[in-house]
VOBA-1610 file (N, C-alpha, C; in pm, whole numbers, padded with zeros to 5 digits, always signed):
BEGIN
Met+19826+16145+19357Met+19956+16202+19344Met+20047+16107+19413Leu+20165+16093+19357Leu+20268+15997+19407Leu+20329+16059+19532Asn+20388+15968+19618Asn+20459+16022+19733Asn+20577+16104+19685Pro+20631+16208+19764Pro+20731+16300+19722Pro+20863+16219+19689Lys+20899+16110+19762Lys+21020+16040+19735Lys+21016+15982+19594Leu+20904+15913+19562Leu+20891+15855+19429Leu+20891+15965+19318Asn+20823+16077+19348Asn+20823+16185+19253Asn+20962+16227+19225Ser+21050+16243+19335Ser+21184+16283+19313Ser+21267+16187+19234Glu+21239+16054+19255Glu+21305+15954+19180Glu+21271+15961+19031Leu+21147+15984+19005Leu+21100+15989+18866Leu+21162+16117+18792Glu+21153+16225+18869Glu+21211+16346+18817Glu+21361+16335+18785Phe+21434+16268+18877Phe+21575+16251+18859Phe+21596+16165+18736Ala+21518+16057+18716Ala+21532+15965+18602Ala+21514+16048+18470Leu+21415+16136+18469Leu+21383+16217+18356Leu+21486+16320+18323Ile+21543+16374+18430Ile+21640+16488+18413Ile+21756+16454+18323Thr+21808+16328+18337Thr+21919+16285+18254Thr+21877+16287+18104Asn+21770+16236+18068Asn+21726+16229+17932Asn+21685+16364+17881Ile+21620+16442+17957Ile+21576+16580+17916Ile+21703+16663+17895Arg+21794+16648+17985Arg+21921+16728+17972Arg+21984+16699+17837Gln+21995+16574+17794Gln+22051+16541+17667Gln+21973+16601+17556Cys+21843+16604+17565Cys+21758+16660+17460Cys+21784+16818+17450Val+21793+16877+17568Val+21815+17023+17569Val+21958+17054+17502Tyr+22053+16978+17532Tyr+22185+16997+17475Tyr+22180+16976+17323Met+22110+16877+17276Met+22096+16845+17136Met+22025+16963+17060Ile+21917+17014+17118Ile+21837+17118+17054Ile+21909+17253+17065Asp+21973+17279+17177Asp+22039+17404+17204Asp+22192+17383+17162Asn+22213+17345+17043Asn+22354+17312+16998Asn+22428+17438+16964Thr+22369+17553+16961Thr+22438+17686+16948Thr+22466+17744+17078His+22422+17684+17187His+22440+17734+17328His+22379+17874+17349Ala+22259+17887+17299Ala+22178+18005+17327Ala+22147+18023+17471Leu+22132+17912+17539Leu+22100+17910+17684Leu+22231+17892+17762Asp+22244+17969+17869Asp+22361+17949+17956Asp+22322+17829+18043Ser+22426+17787+18120Ser+22419+17668+18206Ser+22304+17673+18306Ala+22280+17787+18369Ala+22164+17801+18466Ala+22027+17792+18395Lys+22016+17851+18281Lys+21890+17840+18205Lys+21859+17698+18156Arg+21968+17634+18109Arg+21953+17492+18068Arg+21906+17404+18183Ser+21975+17429+18302Ser+21939+17357+18420Ser+21788+17379+18461Asp+21752+17506+18469Asp+21615+17547+18505Asp+21513+17470+18410Leu+21545+17485+18278Leu+21454+17428+18179Leu+21440+17272+18201Thr+21551+17212+18222Thr+21555+17069+18240Thr+21472+17023+18360Ile+21492+17086+18471Ile+21416+17057+18596Ile+21268+17080+18585Asp+21237+17200+18524Asp+21097+17234+18509Asp+21025+17136+18413Leu+21093+17100+18306Leu+21033+16996+18220Leu+21011+16866+18284Ala+21105+16823+18363Ala+21091+16695+18434Ala+20977+16695+18529Lys+20965+16802+18606Lys+20853+16818+18701Lys+20717+16821+18625Phe+20717+16892+18511Phe+20600+16899+18428Phe+20551+16757+18386Val+20649+16687+18333Val+20615+16553+18272Val+20552+16463+18386Val+20622+16464+18503Val+20561+16382+18609Val+20424+16422+18643Arg+20399+16550+18664Arg+20267+16597+18703Arg+20166+16577+18591Ala+20206+16592+18463Ala+20116+16572+18351Ala+20073+16420+18350Ile+20166+16332+18365Ile+20128+16188+18368Ile+20038+16156+18491Glu+20072+16209+18606Glu+19979+16189+18720Glu+19839+16241+18692Lys+19828+16361+18642Lys+19697+16420+18604Lys+19621+16335+18505Tyr+19692+16290+18398Tyr+19626+16212+18299Tyr+19570+16078+18357Val+19651+16011+18437Val+19611+15882+18499Val+19489+15908+18591Ala+19497+16011+18670Ala+19383+16047+18759Ala+19259+16075+18682Gly+19267+16141+18564Gly+19154+16172+18481Gly+19094+16041+18425Gln+19184+15946+18390Gln+19141+15814+18344Gln+19059+15742+18449Lys+19117+15746+18570Lys+19051+15679+18682Lys+18913+15739+18713Glu+18906+15873+18702Glu+18785+15941+18732Glu+18683+15928+18617His+18724+15947+18490His+18632+15959+18376His+18636+15837+18289Gly+18743+15765+18273Gly+18755+15651+18190Gly+18742+15700+18040Gly+18739+15606+17951Gly+18718+15635+17805Gly+18834+15708+17748Ser+18806+15762+17627Ser+18904+15836+17551Ser+18878+15983+17566Ile+18983+16058+17579Ile+18975+16205+17591Ile+18906+16265+17470Arg+18926+16190+17354Arg+18877+16235+17224Arg+18720+16222+17224Asp+18660+16146+17310Asp+18516+16129+17316Asp+18441+16243+17390Arg+18521+16329+17454Arg+18462+16440+17526Arg+18436+16558+17437Asp+18357+16649+17487Asp+18329+16777+17411Asp+18448+16867+17434Leu+18551+16852+17355Leu+18676+16917+17380Leu+18665+17073+17372Pro+18595+17125+17272Pro+18580+17276+17277Pro+18518+17331+17407Glu+18418+17259+17454Glu+18357+17301+17583Glu+18453+17275+17698Glu+18522+17171+17700Glu+18628+17141+17802Glu+18735+17247+17807Ile+18779+17293+17687Ile+18878+17398+17680Ile+18828+17531+17736Ile+18706+17563+17698Ile+18642+17686+17750Ile+18638+17684+17897Asn+18592+17567+17956Asn+18586+17553+18102Asn+18728+17574+18163Glu+18827+17514+18105Glu+18958+17524+18159Glu+19006+17671+18157Ile+18976+17737+18046Ile+19014+17880+18046Ile+18949+17966+18146Ile+18822+17933+18170Ile+18744+17997+18275Ile+18817+17978+18413Asp+18845+17852+18439Asp+18909+17816+18560Asp+19044+17895+18577Leu+19115+17896+18466Leu+19251+17962+18464Leu+19229+18108+18499Tyr+19128+18172+18440Tyr+19103+18316+18470Tyr+19089+18343+18619Phe+18999+18258+18679Phe+18976+18275+18820Phe+19096+18242+18907Tyr+19174+18147+18866Tyr+19297+18116+18940Tyr+19393+18237+18937Thr+19410+18307+18817Thr+19491+18420+18811Thr+19442+18534+18891Gln+19310+18548+18895Gln+19247+18662+18979Gln+19273+18632+19126Ala+19272+18508+19169Ala+19291+18477+19306Ala+19434+18508+19345Leu+19528+18483+19251Leu+19665+18512+19280Leu+19689+18667+19296Glu+19610+18748+19234Glu+19626+18892+19241Glu+19575+18951+19368Arg+19492+18871+19433Arg+19440+18926+19565Arg+19529+18905+19684
//
């Protein structure tokens, strides 16, 4: 995981571009300013974390993700997700 300062810099760089995309897609202004802002920030954070996770996976596993048993991997992720949600309820 990147240090928080670099993470913030990356998120800030993404926010400008994502904001433009949101405005272009939401050209009828279905979202108010607060919702557009939340969406933009959430997407920027997601992109940074997704890239970090993908790179970490490459370091750990190498190869192509397509070479893995994807149906089995998906089932395992769903199982993990179930137990994460149960832990949140406790």
